[in-house]
Every structure is written in structure tokens, then in C-alpha cells.
N, C-alpha and C positions, 0 to 999 in steps of 0.2 A: 370571497372564497378562493382558495388556491386551486389552480388547475395544473395537474402534474402530468408529465410525459413518462411513458414507460421506458425501461432501459433500452428496449429495441428501437423505440422512436428516437431516443437520444442518440443512439449509435448511428442511426440512419442520417440524422442531421449532421453529426460530426463527420461521417464518411462523405456526405455531400460536399461539405466544406473542403475536405481533403481533395476530392475529385476536382473541384473548382480550382484550387490552388495548383494542382498537378497539371491541369489543362490550361494554365496561364490565363484564367478568367478573373476579372476584377471582383466580381460578386458571386455569391451562391444563388442560383436560380432554380426554378422547378425542374429543369432538365437534369441538373446535377442530382437533385433529390430523387427523381424518378429512377436514375441509374443506381443510386444507393439503395432504394427500396427493393430493387430487383436482386440485389446482392444478398441482403439479409435473409436468414432463414426465419421467416415470419409469415403472418397471415397475408401481408401485402404482397410478398414474393409469390405465395401460392396463387393469389388472385391473378397476378400478371401471367404466371406460367399457364394457368387454365386458358387464358386468352392468347397464348402463343407468343407472349412478350418475354424475351430473355435479355439479360444484361448486355451481352455482346452486341445485340442489335442496336440497343440504345447508344452504347459507346461509339459504335461505328457511325451511326447516323449523325450524331452531334459532335463527333471528333473529340471525345472525352477520354481521359487517361486515368486509370486507377492508381492509387498510391502504392508504394512498395509494401511488402508484407509486414515489415517491422513497424512502419507508421500505422498500418491498419490494426495491428495487435493492440496498440494503445487504446483503441476504441472500447476495449473490454475492461478498462480500468475505471469505469464510471463508479463513483463512490457515493454520490449524494443525489437525491431526487432533483429534477429540473422542473421549475415552474414555467408555465406558458409565458408569463411576463418576462422571465429571463431569456427564453427562447426568442421572443419577439425583439428583445433588445439586441441579442447576438445576431439574429438573422432578420433584419428589418426588410430586406428584399423578399422574404418569404411571408410577409405579413398576411397577404390574402390566403395563402395556403394554410397557414396556422389558424387563422380565424375560421375558415371553412371546416378545418379538422375539428375545432372546438364545437362548432355547430353540430357536426355529426356525432361527436362523443356525447353531446348533451341530449341526445334523443331518448336516452334511457331514463327510468324513474329514479335511479340511484346515481350519484356522482361516480364517474369512472376516470381512469387515467387515459390520456390521449395516446393511442397506440399507432403502430405502423399502418394499419388499415385505414385509420382516420386520416393520416398524412396522405395516403394514396388518394383517398377521396378528395382531399383538398387540392392535390396536384391536378387531378382530372377535371375539377370544377374551376380551375384557374386557367384562363385562355392564354395560349402562347404557341410557339412553334411545335412544342411537344404534342399538344392536342391535335394540331393539324396533321402532324406526321402519323399519329395513331389512327386518325380517321382514314388517311390515305392507305394505311396498311390494311384497312378493312377489318381491323381486329377489335378495337375498343375505343370508345369515347365516353365522355361523362354521361351522355344520354343513353347510349346503348348499355353502358355498365349499370345505370340506374334501372333500366328496363329488365336486365337479366337478374338483378338483385331483388328488385321490388315485385316483379311479375307484371304482366301486361294489364292486369285488372286495376292497378293503382292509378288513381287520377292525378293529373298534374296539379301541383300545389299542395297535395297531401303531404304530411310529414314523411321524410325519407326513412325507410325501414329496410335497409339493405341487409343482405345475409351475413355481412361481416360486422354489423353493429352488435353491441352487447345486448343480449336479450335477458330479461330477468323474470323470475317468477315471484309474485308477492310473498314476502316472508310472513310466516305465521308467528303468533306470540310465542309458541313453543320453540320455533327456530331461533328467534331472537334471544330467548332465555338461554338456550344451549350455546349460542355464540358468546354471550356474556360469561357463561360458565367456563367455556374454553379459554377465553381471554384471561379470566381470573386465575385459572390454574397455571397458565403459561407465565403470567406476570409474577405469581408467587415463586414459580420455579426459577425464573430469571433473577428475581430479587435475592433468593437464597443462594444461588450459584455465585452471584456477584459478591455477596458477603464472604463466602468461602475464599474466593480469589483475593479479595481485599485483605482479609486476615493474613493470607500467605504473603502478600506484598508488604504488609506492615510489619509482621512479626518474624518472618523468615528472611525475606530479601532486604527489609528496611529501606525500601525504595520509595522515596517521596514523590518522584516524578511520575512513575507508573501508578502509584496510589491515587494521585491527583487526577489522572486521566480516567481511572476507573470510577471515581466519585462523580466525575462529569457524566459518565454513562448512567449512573444511578439517578442523577438529577434529570436526565433525558427521559428515563422511564416514568418518573413522577409527572413530568410535563405531558408526556403522551397520554397517560392514564386520565389526566384531567379532561381530555377530549372524549374519552370513553364514558366516564362517570363512575366514580368510586361507589356510589350508592347502588347503582345497577349491578356492579360486580359482586358486592357483598350479598345483595338480595338474591342473586342467582346461584350463589355458592351452595353445593350439596355434597360435602365431603363424605358423609355417611353412605351415600349411594354411588360413590365413584368406584367403578369396577377396577380402576387402575391401582387403587391402594392395596389390593390383595394380590397383585402381580409383582413379582420380583425375580431377579436373576442373580446367579452367583457372582457375575462380573461386577455388579454394583457394590459389592462388599470387598472387592479385590483392589486394594490400594497399597502396593508394595513399597512406595516411596512418596515423599512429598511432591516430587515432580509429576508422578502419575496422578496424584490427587488433584493438583491444580489443573493439569491438562484435561482430566475428566470433567471438571467443573467449567472450564472454558468451553468445551464442546457443548455442555449442558445449556449454558446461557446462549450460545449461538443458535441452537435448535429452538429454544424458547422464543428467541427474538424472531425467528422465521415464522413460527406459529402466530405470534402477535401481529406480525406484518400482514399475513394473509387473512386472518380472521378480523383484524382491525379494519381492513378495507370495507367490510360489511357494515361497520358502524361509523367510522370517521376516516376520511382521506388524510386529514392532518395527522392523526395518530399513526396511521400506517406509514406515512412518510418519515416520521421520527423513528419508528421501529426499524425501518430499512436503514436509515443512517446509523443507528445503533449497531445493527448487525455488521456493517462494514467496519465500524470502529472496533468492534470486538475481534474481528479477524486481525486487525493491526495489533491490538493489544496482545492477542495470543502469540503472534510472531515475536513481539518485543519481549514478552515474559520468558518464553521458552528459549529464545536466543540468549537472553541474559543468563539463565540457568546453565545452558550448555557451555557458554563462553567462560563462566566462572569455573566450571570443572576443567575445561581445556587449558585455561591459563592460570590455574591454581598455583603452580610453582614458578610463575614468571614474574618475579619482583623487579628484576633488573633487565632492561631491554637495551641491547647494544645496536646502535646505528653505525654501521661500518662504511667508511669512505676511504678508498685507497690513498688518496693524496693527503689525508690527515693522519695516517698511521705512521708511527715512527719507524716501524720495520715492515710496513706493508700490511694489507688486510689479513693475509694468511696467519701470521703469528698472533695478531690481535684477536681474531675470531677463535682460533684453536685454543689459545691460553684462556680466554674468557669462558668458553663453554666447558673447559676442563675443570674450572673451579666453581661452576654453578650457574652461569648465565644459561637460561633456557629458551631465550627468544632473540633472534638476530635479524636485523634488516639490512639488506644491501641498498645503500643510498649513493648512487653514482650519477652525477649530472654531466660529466665530461666524456665518458666512454662512448664509443660507437656501439650500435646495436650488436654487432658481431663480437666486439670485445666484451660487452656486458653479458652476452650469452655465455661465453666461455668462462668468464669470471663467476657468473652465477652457478654454473655447473660445478665449479670447484668448491664454492661455498656450500652448495648442496651436499657434497660429499663430507665436508668438515662437520656440518651441523648434524647430518644423519648419523654419523659415527658416534656423536655425543648424545644423541637423543634430543636435540634441540630443534625448536621451530624456526623455519626460515621464511622471512617475508621479503618480497620484492617491492621496492618503492616505485610508485607511479605507473608501473607497467604491468597490467594484468595479462597481456599477451606473453611477455617473457616469464611471468610467474608460472604460467601453464607450461611453457617450453622447458623450463628447468625443473619442473615438478616441485615448485616451492609450496609451502604450506598456506601461503596467503599473499595478499597485496595490500599496500597502504597508499591511500590517496589523500590529497589535500582538498581544500574548498574550491580550487580552480581546476581540479582534474575531473575525470569522469564521475558521475554520481553513482551511488551504491547500486542502484537498479541496473545500470548498464554494465558495471563491473561484474555483478553477479551473473549476467548473461554470458560473460566471457569465461570466468573462472569456475563456474559451477557452484553446487551447494556445499561441498565439503571443505572448500578453502576459506580461510579467514579473510575478512575485509576490515581493515582499520581506516579510520577517518580522522584527520586533523581538525580540531575545533579551537576557536579563539574567543568564544563567548558562550554564555549559558544557553542561549537560543540555539546555536549551532549544535551544542552537545545534546540538547533534548531532541532535536530533529534527527541527529545521527542514530539515536536509539530507535526512533520510529521508522527510519529508513531501512533498518535491518543490519546496521554495522555490528561486527562481532566484538570490537573494542574501539576506544577512541583515544586520541592524543589530546592532551589538555595543556595549552600553553600559547605563546612562549612564557615561561615562568621568569627567566632572567635573560639578559642579552646573550646572544649566541653567535658563534663564528660560522655556523653552517647555513644560516638563513638570515637575510636582512629584513628588519622590521623598523618602521618609524617608532619613535619613542612613545607616542600615544597609543600604538598598537599592542604594546606589551600587556598581556592579560594579567600577569603577575600572580602572586599568592592569593589574592582575593578570588580569582577565578578558580583556583585549586580548591579553596574553601567552599565555594558555591557548588561545585561538582560533588565534592565529598559529602555535602549535606543532602543531596537528592538523587544521585545517580549511582546505581550499583552494577551496571554493565561495566565489565573490566575497563579501566582507563589508566593511562600512564601520563604523569606530569612530565613535561618535556621542555627543553630550552635552557641551555646554559647551566645545567645542574652539575655540580662537582662534589668532591668530598667535603668541602668546607660549608657549602650551603644546603647540602642534602638534609641535615637535621631540621632546617626551617620548613622544607617541603614536606617532610614526614609529619611534623608538628601541625601543619596546615590541613592534614587529613589524607594525604596521599599514601597509598600502600604499594604502589608500583611507580617506577620512574624509568624514563628513557634517557640514555646518555650517549655521547659520541666522543668528543675530543678528550674528555678526561681519561678514557681507556685507550682510544686509538693513538693519541699523542704521547702516551706514557712509555718510558723505556722498558718498563716491566708491566705489561698489560695484565698478566695474571695476578700480580701482587695488588695493584690498585683495584682490580675487580673484587678480590677477596676483602679488601678494606671497605669497599662500598657495600658489599653484601652483609658484612658484619654489622653495619649500622641499622639494618632492618630488624635485628634481633636484640638490640639494646633496650 
């Protein structure tokens, strides 16, 4: 049987590890966990506060240091349930604490997740400097805590029945039937919503990558329901007496666009997954864990789908992407950018590796003026800080630069983030990470960036992306007027170029020639 930890318990363990690292301790011990439990807004923290124990006292006594707020914020990104066996593997030095926590969680008649209160019990029942200090404080010990929770009438050796343990009331047959009925309705709602979203991905977006992810979610639903029991669900179904079937609102018939339709159904499946997770706990811990994982996957799917739709609209007219480098331009960046946007280029990237920050700042501000006058999008290469400083429309990063998550923290929600990808796995991941568009290449040898011969992705990579990804993407790398037809034939609808425009004596003319190839 799987023994799972609650999200609060997982965060407490992760915070304890950060406290240990920040305090230059080699291993995570019960003192670090005690400090972490005092931080979390949980039942464990409430118990400690009742006994006068606050985090600052623990930190001061054991000379511990909290991590910075940015590191601590990552604790709330937990996406999958954590099994006790995994926790024991990750925190072998907390083996006694975790085992005692399991014993306490097992006192109830139904299986429950190990929570922060159970971890606190484990800490207090594991001897160490922390227990001695607590006793000296005259505030709390494992025995005194047991007495206060159990009551003085409980005899030694009796099963522990503390007030923070889960108490249960025996379920009646009617209760169980209603639980199955609720799970059945939520599962049907989830299944129906997933089908609507899948049809949108298949027939509107034509996106094989996201469709495959959604089908995985559907398979997870089938797997989870096996733990519940399909026969029990069908037997408990009572549609004729479901009061909800007679209740409706005008908003459920309001679907002004395909985007609104798919967003409404994405919300619908997320809500259904939450219902399944909560009611599933009453029947099967294994099913509840799968439903929880599904819910987080659906959040990522929603972000990927809606970002794809939004970016398609925003980059609809961006077929030719100019990467402008001052040293490569025949007449300098100014004429190249101004002439290119004048004849139809709608997205420009400032790609400078040699300029100082101050020079790049001034250069970027000039490019911002040129592109804004033409109604073109301006992207800053590699530098999210300067993208904000010059009020660019976005930033482009490579595989070795900051990840999308960190870039988003800097540039905010409205700016575009582009990511360079060199194989299909990186392209798929960029979609899930929240990129607004991706670069696909290098397609051919290029003068702007050096790659080993075996690192050229080539036209095969272009074909792979064309077959399964509809987030806007640009084929890039050595593309010119002569080989552009090959790239378009491979499935590209957008390309990024540099030297073919920047190095031309007549940037406007070559830009027009390139754009004409998209309409042939």
C-alpha cells in the first residue's frame, strides 16, 4: 500500500532541507524539520504556537538560517504526490521521524495521508537536542504533549489518540453510495470536458503534441477509476433524481468564440478533477493520488493551450523574423531595420554580443523607436533586463540562458518569450514551459553562431516540429533566398534570417524578395 504525504508535509520536508543547506549542515535533522514545521501555516504550526514555540526561538537556539524568499517560493511548486518510501530515500536521516509519523497516521480506521501534525509527532518522539531544549523551556515534550492531547485518563501503552489525529465516523451504506454517485458524476464531467478540449486540439489547432498529452490524461482517468470500481459507480448512478440536471445558468450557453469554449471546458475538467481527488480519498488513496497528479497536469495543459492560441493571434503576420547585428549590416542596423519593417517585416530581434551594456541600451532604444513607428514587434536577445529597460515586446533566450520561468519573473506576463530549440524534445518542453514561440534549428550552417557538424538539426527537425507543434515557431540558421523554398516545403510557415538581409546592399529589396516566396 502506498503511504502518501500531504502537500504541507512535503513543503515542510523541503523547507527543512533548505534550512539545513543554508545553515551549512551536512544532513537534514529533526531540528531543521522542527523549524520548518513552525513556519508552515498548518496544524503542526498551530500546535507549536499553543505551547509558546515560535520559529524565531528555534532558529536562535540551534543557530539555523532560513533560505531567501525566492528559494522558499519554489516549495509551492509541488506537482506530484510524494510517497513515504520516496521521502525515506531522500531523507534517510529522518527515518525515525517518518516512521513514527506513519505510526501516528495509521491510528485511524481509514488510510490517510501523512500530514504536518504527524511529522511533528515524529519529531517529538525522536530523541535529540531539540527534545532536551523543549523540556528545558518548560513548554513541551513528547510525554507532556501526549498527556495534553490524550488526556490524563489514558493509560500508558494504549493506542495514541491525540487531538490532531484524524478522527473518523463510520460511513453508512448511504454515505458510500452517495460518494460513488459523486465520483461517477465528476468522472463523467471530466471525461466529457476532456473530449471537447481534445476535439479542439485535433481539429482546430491540429496540434499532435498537446493532443498526445491530453490523451495521457484520459488514460490516467481510466487508471484511477479502476481503483474506485466501475461497477460501483454505475450501480450508484441516479441521473433521474439528480437535482443538478434541472439547474442551469445563461453563462453555460455563452460561447462567443472557440477560445472561450475551450477555456470553459479546461476549467470544467480542473474542477471535476478536484472533486474526484477529494471524494476519491474516501474510497482509494491510490485513485486520489492519480486525480491530484491529473489536476496539476491540467493546469499545465491549460497554460500551453491558451498560450498557443494567444501567440498565434499575436504573431499571425510575422512570417519573416529579422535578427539584426550591427557588425553584419552593410550600412549598419538602422537602415537594415528601417527598410525591412517598411516592406513588411513585423518582428525584429536585437542580437548583439559585442556591445557593452550601455551601448546596447542606447542601441535598443533607437531600435524601439524604429520598430514602434512601423508597428513591428521588437525582441531583445538573451537580456530580459534590457528588454524591460527599452520597453521591448519580448526577449529570446537559448538553451544555456535563463529558463522561461525565471525570465517570466523579470519581464512580466505581457512580453513575449522565445526559446531556441535544437531537437524535438527541447521543442516539446518549451511548449510546456510557457514559451510564446520557439526557434527551430540550426537548419543550415550559419555565420552568426558556431555549431559542430553533428549538431545541425537540419530540415528533418523542421519536419518534426511541423508535424506536431502549432505554437508559433521560426526555422532559423543559414536561411537565404536560395534555400528558403526547401524550408517552406519542409513545413515551415515562419523563418528567421540575419545575414541575408543585414549584409545586403539593398535590405528592403531582398526583404521583399523573401516575403514574396511565402505567397507563391
